[in-house]
C-alpha atoms as an extended CHARMM CRD file, in Angstrom:
* protein
*
       226  EXT
         1         1  GLY       CA            -14.2480000000       54.9990000000       35.6310000000  PROA      1               0.0000000000
         2         2  GLU       CA            -14.4170000000       53.0840000000       32.3380000000  PROA      2               0.0000000000
         3         3  ALA       CA            -18.1590000000       53.7360000000       31.9770000000  PROA      3               0.0000000000
         4         4  ALA       CA            -17.6240000000       57.5010000000       32.3250000000  PROA      4               0.0000000000
         5         5  LEU       CA            -14.8120000000       57.3670000000       29.7420000000  PROA      5               0.0000000000
         6         6  TYR       CA            -17.0690000000       56.0020000000       26.9980000000  PROA      6               0.0000000000
         7         7  SER       CA            -20.3250000000       57.6370000000       28.0500000000  PROA      7               0.0000000000
         8         8  GLY       CA            -19.9000000000       60.7210000000       25.8330000000  PROA      8               0.0000000000
         9         9  LEU       CA            -19.1230000000       58.8640000000       22.6100000000  PROA      9               0.0000000000
        10        10  THR       CA            -22.6430000000       57.6680000000       21.7600000000  PROA      10              0.0000000000
        11        11  PRO       CA            -25.9680000000       59.1070000000       22.9120000000  PROA      11              0.0000000000
        12        12  PRO       CA            -27.8930000000       56.7940000000       25.2220000000  PROA      12              0.0000000000
        13        13  ILE       CA            -30.7080000000       54.8370000000       23.5410000000  PROA      13              0.0000000000
        14        14  PRO       CA            -33.9710000000       55.3960000000       25.4420000000  PROA      14              0.0000000000
        15        15  GLU       CA            -35.9580000000       52.4370000000       26.6630000000  PROA      15              0.0000000000
        16        16  VAL       CA            -38.8510000000       51.5230000000       24.3860000000  PROA      16              0.0000000000
        17        17  GLN       CA            -42.0170000000       52.1130000000       26.3910000000  PROA      17              0.0000000000
        18        18  ALA       CA            -44.3000000000       53.5260000000       23.6630000000  PROA      18              0.0000000000
        19        19  PRO       CA            -46.4940000000       52.3620000000       20.7660000000  PROA      19              0.0000000000
        20        20  LYS       CA            -44.7130000000       50.8300000000       17.7560000000  PROA      20              0.0000000000
        21        21  GLY       CA            -44.6200000000       53.9310000000       15.5550000000  PROA      21              0.0000000000
        22        22  GLU       CA            -43.6380000000       56.2830000000       18.3560000000  PROA      22              0.0000000000
        23        23  ALA       CA            -40.9790000000       53.8330000000       19.5740000000  PROA      23              0.0000000000
        24        24  VAL       CA            -39.3430000000       53.7490000000       16.1320000000  PROA      24              0.0000000000
        25        25  ALA       CA            -39.4140000000       57.5440000000       15.9040000000  PROA      25              0.0000000000
        26        26  ASN       CA            -37.8270000000       57.8600000000       19.3410000000  PROA      26              0.0000000000
        27        27  LEU       CA            -35.1260000000       55.3680000000       18.3290000000  PROA      27              0.0000000000
        28        28  LEU       CA            -34.3560000000       57.3020000000       15.1480000000  PROA      28              0.0000000000
        29        29  ALA       CA            -34.2150000000       60.5760000000       17.0610000000  PROA      29              0.0000000000
        30        30  ALA       CA            -31.6740000000       59.0400000000       19.4200000000  PROA      30              0.0000000000
        31        31  VAL       CA            -29.2970000000       57.6030000000       16.7820000000  PROA      31              0.0000000000
        32        32  LEU       CA            -29.6150000000       60.0600000000       13.8620000000  PROA      32              0.0000000000
        33        33  PRO       CA            -27.6400000000       63.3250000000       13.7400000000  PROA      33              0.0000000000
        34        34  GLN       CA            -29.5110000000       66.4570000000       14.8320000000  PROA      34              0.0000000000
        35        35  SER       CA            -29.4100000000       67.8330000000       11.2760000000  PROA      35              0.0000000000
        36        36  VAL       CA            -31.6110000000       64.9500000000       10.0680000000  PROA      36              0.0000000000
        37        37  SER       CA            -35.2810000000       64.9750000000       10.9630000000  PROA      37              0.0000000000
        38        38  ALA       CA            -36.3270000000       61.7160000000       12.5930000000  PROA      38              0.0000000000
        39        39  GLU       CA            -39.9960000000       62.3110000000       11.6900000000  PROA      39              0.0000000000
        40        40  THR       CA            -39.1900000000       62.8720000000        8.0110000000  PROA      40              0.0000000000
        41        41  THR       CA            -36.9580000000       59.7800000000        7.8460000000  PROA      41              0.0000000000
        42        42  PHE       CA            -39.6030000000       57.6450000000        9.5200000000  PROA      42              0.0000000000
        43        43  ALA       CA            -42.3820000000       58.9130000000        7.2150000000  PROA      43              0.0000000000
        44        44  GLN       CA            -40.3850000000       58.4640000000        3.9910000000  PROA      44              0.0000000000
        45        45  ARG       CA            -38.6220000000       55.1800000000        4.6230000000  PROA      45              0.0000000000
        46        46  LEU       CA            -40.3090000000       53.2020000000        7.3700000000  PROA      46              0.0000000000
        47        47  GLU       CA            -43.9480000000       54.1630000000        7.9150000000  PROA      47              0.0000000000
        48        48  ASN       CA            -46.5200000000       51.7410000000        6.4340000000  PROA      48              0.0000000000
        49        49  LYS       CA            -43.7880000000       49.6410000000        4.8000000000  PROA      49              0.0000000000
        50        50  VAL       CA            -42.9130000000       45.9580000000        5.1730000000  PROA      50              0.0000000000
        51        51  LEU       CA            -39.3410000000       45.4450000000        6.2940000000  PROA      51              0.0000000000
        52        52  LEU       CA            -37.6030000000       42.1290000000        5.6960000000  PROA      52              0.0000000000
        53        53  LEU       CA            -35.4790000000       41.4810000000        8.7350000000  PROA      53              0.0000000000
        54        54  ASP       CA            -33.6990000000       38.4420000000        7.2630000000  PROA      54              0.0000000000
        55        55  ALA       CA            -30.1340000000       37.4680000000        7.9620000000  PROA      55              0.0000000000
        56        56  PRO       CA            -27.5020000000       39.1140000000        5.7610000000  PROA      56              0.0000000000
        57        57  PRO       CA            -26.5900000000       37.3510000000        2.5080000000  PROA      57              0.0000000000
        58        58  ARG       CA            -24.4020000000       34.3450000000        3.1300000000  PROA      58              0.0000000000
        59        59  SER       CA            -21.1500000000       33.7840000000        1.3510000000  PROA      59              0.0000000000
        60        60  ARG       CA            -20.7780000000       31.2020000000       -1.3900000000  PROA      60              0.0000000000
        61        61  ARG       CA            -18.5840000000       29.0580000000        0.8220000000  PROA      61              0.0000000000
        62        62  ALA       CA            -21.2470000000       28.9830000000        3.5350000000  PROA      62              0.0000000000
        63        63  LYS       CA            -23.9270000000       27.9500000000        1.0010000000  PROA      63              0.0000000000
        64        64  GLU       CA            -21.7290000000       25.1230000000       -0.3360000000  PROA      64              0.0000000000
        65        65  ALA       CA            -21.0720000000       23.9160000000        3.2080000000  PROA      65              0.0000000000
        66        66  GLU       CA            -24.8150000000       23.5050000000        3.7900000000  PROA      66              0.0000000000
        67        67  GLN       CA            -25.3400000000       21.4570000000        0.6180000000  PROA      67              0.0000000000
        68        68  PRO       CA            -25.4790000000       17.6540000000        0.8850000000  PROA      68              0.0000000000
        69        69  LYS       CA            -22.0710000000       16.0550000000        0.6580000000  PROA      69              0.0000000000
        70        70  GLY       CA            -22.9720000000       14.2420000000       -2.5400000000  PROA      70              0.0000000000
        71        71  LYS       CA            -23.6020000000       17.5380000000       -4.3680000000  PROA      71              0.0000000000
        72        72  GLN       CA            -20.5130000000       19.3930000000       -3.2240000000  PROA      72              0.0000000000
        73        73  LYS       CA            -18.0360000000       20.3010000000       -5.8960000000  PROA      73              0.0000000000
        74        74  GLY       CA            -14.9820000000       18.9800000000       -4.1820000000  PROA      74              0.0000000000
        75        75  ARG       CA            -11.6490000000       17.9610000000       -5.5570000000  PROA      75              0.0000000000
        76        76  VAL       CA            -11.8820000000       15.3140000000       -8.2750000000  PROA      76              0.0000000000
        77        77  HSD       CA             -9.9050000000       12.2460000000       -7.2360000000  PROA      77              0.0000000000
        78        78  LYS       CA             -7.7890000000       10.9630000000      -10.0800000000  PROA      78              0.0000000000
        79        79  LYS       CA             -8.0840000000        7.2590000000      -10.8450000000  PROA      79              0.0000000000
        80        80  MET       CA             -5.0160000000        5.2100000000      -10.1490000000  PROA      80              0.0000000000
        81        81  SER       CA             -3.1880000000        4.1260000000      -13.2990000000  PROA      81              0.0000000000
        82        82  ARG       CA             -2.3300000000        0.4830000000      -13.9280000000  PROA      82              0.0000000000
        83        83  ARG       CA              1.3620000000        1.2890000000      -13.5310000000  PROA      83              0.0000000000
        84        84  GLU       CA              0.7390000000        2.7570000000      -10.0820000000  PROA      84              0.0000000000
        85        85  MET       CA             -1.5370000000       -0.1420000000       -9.1390000000  PROA      85              0.0000000000
        86        86  ARG       CA              1.1780000000       -2.5730000000      -10.2060000000  PROA      86              0.0000000000
        87        87  PHE       CA              3.7840000000       -0.5910000000       -8.2370000000  PROA      87              0.0000000000
        88        88  ARG       CA              1.6210000000       -0.7190000000       -5.0970000000  PROA      88              0.0000000000
        89        89  GLY       CA              1.1000000000       -4.4470000000       -5.5080000000  PROA      89              0.0000000000
        90        90  PHE       CA             -2.6400000000       -4.3680000000       -6.1920000000  PROA      90              0.0000000000
        91        91  LEU       CA             -2.2080000000       -6.4470000000       -9.3570000000  PROA      91              0.0000000000
        92        92  THR       CA              0.1130000000       -9.0250000000       -7.8200000000  PROA      92              0.0000000000
        93        93  VAL       CA             -1.0170000000      -12.3820000000       -6.4920000000  PROA      93              0.0000000000
        94        94  ASP       CA              1.6940000000      -13.5910000000       -4.1340000000  PROA      94              0.0000000000
        95        95  ASP       CA              2.3000000000      -17.3200000000       -3.7400000000  PROA      95              0.0000000000
        96        96  HSD       CA              2.7280000000      -16.6950000000       -0.0090000000  PROA      96              0.0000000000
        97        97  ALA       CA             -0.3970000000      -14.5700000000        0.4160000000  PROA      97              0.0000000000
        98        98  GLY       CA             -2.1430000000      -17.3650000000        2.3260000000  PROA      98              0.0000000000
        99        99  ILE       CA             -4.4860000000      -18.3900000000       -0.5100000000  PROA      99              0.0000000000
       100       100  GLN       CA             -5.7560000000      -21.9050000000        0.1680000000  PROA      100             0.0000000000
       101       101  TYR       CA             -7.1750000000      -24.3150000000       -2.3770000000  PROA      101             0.0000000000
       102       102  GLN       CA            -10.0450000000      -25.2370000000       -0.0480000000  PROA      102             0.0000000000
       103       103  ASP       CA            -11.0160000000      -21.5650000000        0.2430000000  PROA      103             0.0000000000
       104       104  CYS       CA            -11.3740000000      -21.3650000000       -3.5580000000  PROA      104             0.0000000000
       105       105  LEU       CA            -13.7150000000      -24.3530000000       -3.8940000000  PROA      105             0.0000000000
       106       106  PRO       CA            -16.8520000000      -22.2130000000       -3.1980000000  PROA      106             0.0000000000
       107       107  LEU       CA            -15.7140000000      -19.9330000000       -6.0450000000  PROA      107             0.0000000000
       108       108  HSD       CA            -15.5390000000      -22.9690000000       -8.3220000000  PROA      108             0.0000000000
       109       109  GLU       CA            -19.0530000000      -24.0370000000       -7.2950000000  PROA      109             0.0000000000
       110       110  LEU       CA            -20.3560000000      -20.5550000000       -8.0840000000  PROA      110             0.0000000000
       111       111  TRP       CA            -18.6850000000      -20.6780000000      -11.4910000000  PROA      111             0.0000000000
       112       112  LEU       CA            -20.3030000000      -24.0300000000      -12.2890000000  PROA      112             0.0000000000
       113       113  GLY       CA            -23.7260000000      -22.5230000000      -11.5840000000  PROA      113             0.0000000000
       114       114  TYR       CA            -22.8640000000      -19.4320000000      -13.6300000000  PROA      114             0.0000000000
       115       115  ILE       CA            -21.6540000000      -21.3820000000      -16.6650000000  PROA      115             0.0000000000
       116       116  ALA       CA            -24.6450000000      -23.7640000000      -16.5410000000  PROA      116             0.0000000000
       117       117  GLU       CA            -27.0140000000      -20.7770000000      -16.5900000000  PROA      117             0.0000000000
       118       118  LEU       CA            -24.9990000000      -19.1190000000      -19.3700000000  PROA      118             0.0000000000
       119       119  LEU       CA            -25.0300000000      -22.1580000000      -21.6540000000  PROA      119             0.0000000000
       120       120  GLY       CA            -28.6210000000      -23.1440000000      -20.9050000000  PROA      120             0.0000000000
       121       121  PRO       CA            -29.9860000000      -25.9110000000      -23.1350000000  PROA      121             0.0000000000
       122       122  THR       CA            -27.3070000000      -25.2960000000      -25.7800000000  PROA      122             0.0000000000
       123       123  ALA       CA            -26.4840000000      -28.6150000000      -27.4030000000  PROA      123             0.0000000000
       124       124  SER       CA            -24.0910000000      -28.0220000000      -30.3080000000  PROA      124             0.0000000000
       125       125  SER       CA            -20.3670000000      -27.8340000000      -29.6340000000  PROA      125             0.0000000000
       126       126  THR       CA            -20.0610000000      -24.7840000000      -31.8900000000  PROA      126             0.0000000000
       127       127  ALA       CA            -22.5980000000      -22.8300000000      -29.8270000000  PROA      127             0.0000000000
       128       128  ILE       CA            -20.8930000000      -23.8750000000      -26.5800000000  PROA      128             0.0000000000
       129       129  ALA       CA            -17.4940000000      -22.7810000000      -27.9070000000  PROA      129             0.0000000000
       130       130  GLY       CA            -18.8990000000      -19.3960000000      -28.9200000000  PROA      130             0.0000000000
       131       131  LYS       CA            -20.2790000000      -18.7640000000      -25.4450000000  PROA      131             0.0000000000
       132       132  ILE       CA            -17.2360000000      -20.1050000000      -23.6020000000  PROA      132             0.0000000000
       133       133  THR       CA            -14.8260000000      -17.7440000000      -25.3710000000  PROA      133             0.0000000000
       134       134  HSD       CA            -16.8570000000      -14.7780000000      -24.1040000000  PROA      134             0.0000000000
       135       135  ALA       CA            -17.5290000000      -16.1590000000      -20.6140000000  PROA      135             0.0000000000
       136       136  ASP       CA            -15.8790000000      -15.1440000000      -17.3580000000  PROA      136             0.0000000000
       137       137  LEU       CA            -13.4840000000      -17.9490000000      -16.4340000000  PROA      137             0.0000000000
       138       138  HSD       CA            -12.7260000000      -16.9090000000      -12.8450000000  PROA      138             0.0000000000
       139       139  GLY       CA            -13.4680000000      -19.9830000000      -10.7620000000  PROA      139             0.0000000000
       140       140  ALA       CA            -13.0060000000      -22.5190000000      -13.5660000000  PROA      140             0.0000000000
       141       141  MET       CA            -10.9170000000      -25.6380000000      -12.9090000000  PROA      141             0.0000000000
       142       142  LEU       CA             -8.2790000000      -25.3500000000      -15.6270000000  PROA      142             0.0000000000
       143       143  THR       CA             -5.7330000000      -27.9460000000      -16.6900000000  PROA      143             0.0000000000
       144       144  VAL       CA             -2.7280000000      -27.1260000000      -18.8900000000  PROA      144             0.0000000000
       145       145  ALA       CA             -3.0340000000      -29.7760000000      -21.5910000000  PROA      145             0.0000000000
       146       146  ARG       CA             -0.1670000000      -28.5460000000      -23.7810000000  PROA      146             0.0000000000
       147       147  SER       CA              2.4520000000      -25.8730000000      -23.3180000000  PROA      147             0.0000000000
       148       148  ARG       CA              5.7940000000      -24.7540000000      -24.6700000000  PROA      148             0.0000000000
       149       149  ASP       CA              7.0720000000      -24.8840000000      -21.0770000000  PROA      149             0.0000000000
       150       150  PRO       CA              7.1230000000      -28.5620000000      -20.0620000000  PROA      150             0.0000000000
       151       151  HSD       CA              6.9350000000      -27.6150000000      -16.3760000000  PROA      151             0.0000000000
       152       152  ASN       CA              3.4250000000      -26.2140000000      -16.9010000000  PROA      152             0.0000000000
       153       153  ILE       CA              1.9990000000      -29.3110000000      -18.5910000000  PROA      153             0.0000000000
       154       154  GLY       CA             -0.4730000000      -31.0500000000      -16.2920000000  PROA      154             0.0000000000
       155       155  VAL       CA             -0.8660000000      -28.1440000000      -13.8620000000  PROA      155             0.0000000000
       156       156  THR       CA             -4.4530000000      -28.1170000000      -12.6000000000  PROA      156             0.0000000000
       157       157  GLY       CA             -6.0390000000      -25.4640000000      -10.4200000000  PROA      157             0.0000000000
       158       158  ILE       CA             -8.8620000000      -22.9990000000       -9.8680000000  PROA      158             0.0000000000
       159       159  LEU       CA             -8.5210000000      -19.7750000000      -11.8190000000  PROA      159             0.0000000000
       160       160  ILE       CA             -8.3920000000      -16.8400000000       -9.3910000000  PROA      160             0.0000000000
       161       161  ARG       CA             -6.9990000000      -14.1170000000      -11.6370000000  PROA      161             0.0000000000
       162       162  GLU       CA             -6.8380000000      -13.4340000000      -15.3660000000  PROA      162             0.0000000000
       163       163  THR       CA             -4.8520000000      -10.7460000000      -17.1080000000  PROA      163             0.0000000000
       164       164  GLU       CA             -4.3970000000      -10.0020000000      -20.7680000000  PROA      164             0.0000000000
       165       165  ASN       CA             -1.6410000000      -12.5970000000      -21.1770000000  PROA      165             0.0000000000
       166       166  THR       CA             -1.7090000000      -14.8580000000      -18.1080000000  PROA      166             0.0000000000
       167       167  PHE       CA             -3.8420000000      -17.1340000000      -15.9290000000  PROA      167             0.0000000000
       168       168  SER       CA             -3.2010000000      -17.4740000000      -12.1840000000  PROA      168             0.0000000000
       169       169  VAL       CA             -4.4720000000      -20.7400000000      -10.7150000000  PROA      169             0.0000000000
       170       170  VAL       CA             -4.4180000000      -22.2080000000       -7.1980000000  PROA      170             0.0000000000
       171       171  THR       CA             -3.3420000000      -25.8570000000       -7.1560000000  PROA      171             0.0000000000
       172       172  GLU       CA             -4.3230000000      -28.5170000000       -4.6270000000  PROA      172             0.0000000000
       173       173  ASP       CA             -0.9940000000      -28.0590000000       -2.7950000000  PROA      173             0.0000000000
       174       174  ASN       CA             -1.9300000000      -24.3810000000       -2.1570000000  PROA      174             0.0000000000
       175       175  HSD       CA              0.5020000000      -22.8860000000       -4.6720000000  PROA      175             0.0000000000
       176       176  VAL       CA             -0.3450000000      -20.0640000000       -7.0440000000  PROA      176             0.0000000000
       177       177  LYS       CA              0.8790000000      -20.8330000000      -10.5520000000  PROA      177             0.0000000000
       178       178  LEU       CA              1.2160000000      -18.1280000000      -13.2130000000  PROA      178             0.0000000000
       179       179  ILE       CA              0.5670000000      -19.6710000000      -16.6460000000  PROA      179             0.0000000000
       180       180  PRO       CA              1.1560000000      -17.6860000000      -19.8560000000  PROA      180             0.0000000000
       181       181  LYS       CA             -1.7810000000      -17.8850000000      -22.2520000000  PROA      181             0.0000000000
       182       182  ALA       CA              0.2080000000      -17.8430000000      -25.4660000000  PROA      182             0.0000000000
       183       183  GLN       CA              1.7230000000      -21.1730000000      -26.5560000000  PROA      183             0.0000000000
       184       184  SER       CA             -0.5100000000      -22.9910000000      -24.0260000000  PROA      184             0.0000000000
       185       185  GLU       CA             -3.6040000000      -25.1040000000      -24.3470000000  PROA      185             0.0000000000
       186       186  PHE       CA             -6.1550000000      -25.3320000000      -21.5110000000  PROA      186             0.0000000000
       187       187  SER       CA             -8.9270000000      -27.8250000000      -20.8940000000  PROA      187             0.0000000000
       188       188  PHE       CA            -11.7470000000      -28.0710000000      -18.3810000000  PROA      188             0.0000000000
       189       189  MET       CA            -14.8660000000      -30.1490000000      -17.8570000000  PROA      189             0.0000000000
       190       190  LEU       CA            -18.4320000000      -28.8890000000      -18.0780000000  PROA      190             0.0000000000
       191       191  PRO       CA            -21.2020000000      -30.8980000000      -16.3850000000  PROA      191             0.0000000000
       192       192  ARG       CA            -23.9780000000      -31.2670000000      -18.9550000000  PROA      192             0.0000000000
       193       193  PRO       CA            -27.3240000000      -33.1130000000      -18.7480000000  PROA      193             0.0000000000
       194       194  GLU       CA            -26.1300000000      -35.5070000000      -21.4370000000  PROA      194             0.0000000000
       195       195  GLY       CA            -22.8460000000      -36.1290000000      -19.6080000000  PROA      195             0.0000000000
       196       196  PRO       CA            -19.4570000000      -34.4700000000      -18.9660000000  PROA      196             0.0000000000
       197       197  PHE       CA            -18.3610000000      -32.1920000000      -21.7870000000  PROA      197             0.0000000000
       198       198  TRP       CA            -14.6530000000      -31.4160000000      -22.1190000000  PROA      198             0.0000000000
       199       199  VAL       CA            -13.6530000000      -28.0410000000      -23.5330000000  PROA      199             0.0000000000
       200       200  THR       CA            -10.2100000000      -27.2300000000      -24.9190000000  PROA      200             0.0000000000
       201       201  LEU       CA             -9.1240000000      -23.6150000000      -25.3060000000  PROA      201             0.0000000000
       202       202  HSD       CA             -6.1380000000      -22.2840000000      -27.2300000000  PROA      202             0.0000000000
       203       203  GLY       CA             -4.5230000000      -19.6810000000      -25.0110000000  PROA      203             0.0000000000
       204       204  GLN       CA             -3.4970000000      -17.4710000000      -27.9110000000  PROA      204             0.0000000000
       205       205  ASN       CA             -7.1950000000      -16.9610000000      -28.6840000000  PROA      205             0.0000000000
       206       206  LEU       CA             -7.7170000000      -15.6020000000      -25.1610000000  PROA      206             0.0000000000
       207       207  CYS       CA             -4.9150000000      -13.0100000000      -25.1250000000  PROA      207             0.0000000000
       208       208  SER       CA             -7.1120000000      -10.0870000000      -24.1480000000  PROA      208             0.0000000000
       209       209  ARG       CA             -8.5230000000       -8.6680000000      -20.9510000000  PROA      209             0.0000000000
       210       210  PRO       CA            -11.6500000000      -10.4470000000      -19.6400000000  PROA      210             0.0000000000
       211       211  ALA       CA            -13.7780000000       -7.3220000000      -20.0470000000  PROA      211             0.0000000000
       212       212  ASP       CA            -12.6600000000       -6.9160000000      -23.6690000000  PROA      212             0.0000000000
       213       213  ARG       CA            -13.1140000000      -10.5940000000      -24.4760000000  PROA      213             0.0000000000
       214       214  ALA       CA            -16.7370000000      -10.4370000000      -23.3090000000  PROA      214             0.0000000000
       215       215  THR       CA            -17.6530000000       -7.8560000000      -25.9390000000  PROA      215             0.0000000000
       216       216  LYS       CA            -15.3690000000       -8.2230000000      -28.9380000000  PROA      216             0.0000000000
       217       217  LYS       CA            -15.3640000000      -10.8680000000      -31.6240000000  PROA      217             0.0000000000
       218       218  ILE       CA            -12.5460000000      -13.3630000000      -31.2090000000  PROA      218             0.0000000000
       219       219  LYS       CA            -10.7070000000      -14.8170000000      -34.1910000000  PROA      219             0.0000000000
       220       220  CYS       CA            -10.0860000000      -18.4130000000      -33.2120000000  PROA      220             0.0000000000
       221       221  SER       CA             -7.1600000000      -20.3710000000      -34.6250000000  PROA      221             0.0000000000
       222       222  SER       CA             -7.4010000000      -24.1030000000      -35.0900000000  PROA      222             0.0000000000
       223       223  SER       CA             -3.6730000000      -24.8060000000      -34.6470000000  PROA      223             0.0000000000
       224       224  LEU       CA             -1.2700000000      -24.1330000000      -31.8270000000  PROA      224             0.0000000000
       225       225  ALA       CA              2.4210000000      -23.5710000000      -32.4360000000  PROA      225             0.0000000000
       226       226  LEU       CA              4.4440000000      -25.0880000000      -29.6080000000  PROA      226             0.0000000000
């Protein structure tokens, strides 16, 4: 049968029923060729020696698989460019996106608390103007006081998005208006302990990204060409 077919290929390994040293010698005698002395091999390489019976060395891929996921050297994901973000619509605020004026009122309340903490006990108008030009205006209630486009004059809404050259505000009739900064003048009211304080901003002084405006020095112009 099949067992008889393969029986002559390898010598049978005897069952280990002897002391440790004799068992190893018997095992070597069974597997080594007859020309090699099992006793000599055992005495030279195995007797009175510590053998490390660890698992074989693992591959580099196996070691990396066992590392925590945070430390793996995987593929670096490339950041999406602004052109691709604009193409995918991530930078677009749609007028029909379901943005409601009432939903933006909590944002306005948060901004009032933020701006009050930012200004603190500042009293002079010059100090307030310096802090306002570097402040985050998202959530402010802006009114277009003057503009080259007569259709934008009087538009009032909560600022929900600011880019380098535009403001996007939500009006009370739930419309999103895109207002260019240049050639426009914006005003908003600040609640102060001494009473309401109205601030007027020239849009051309704000033509920069919010993150850049917070750190760089702004050259303010006192006139507005309309």
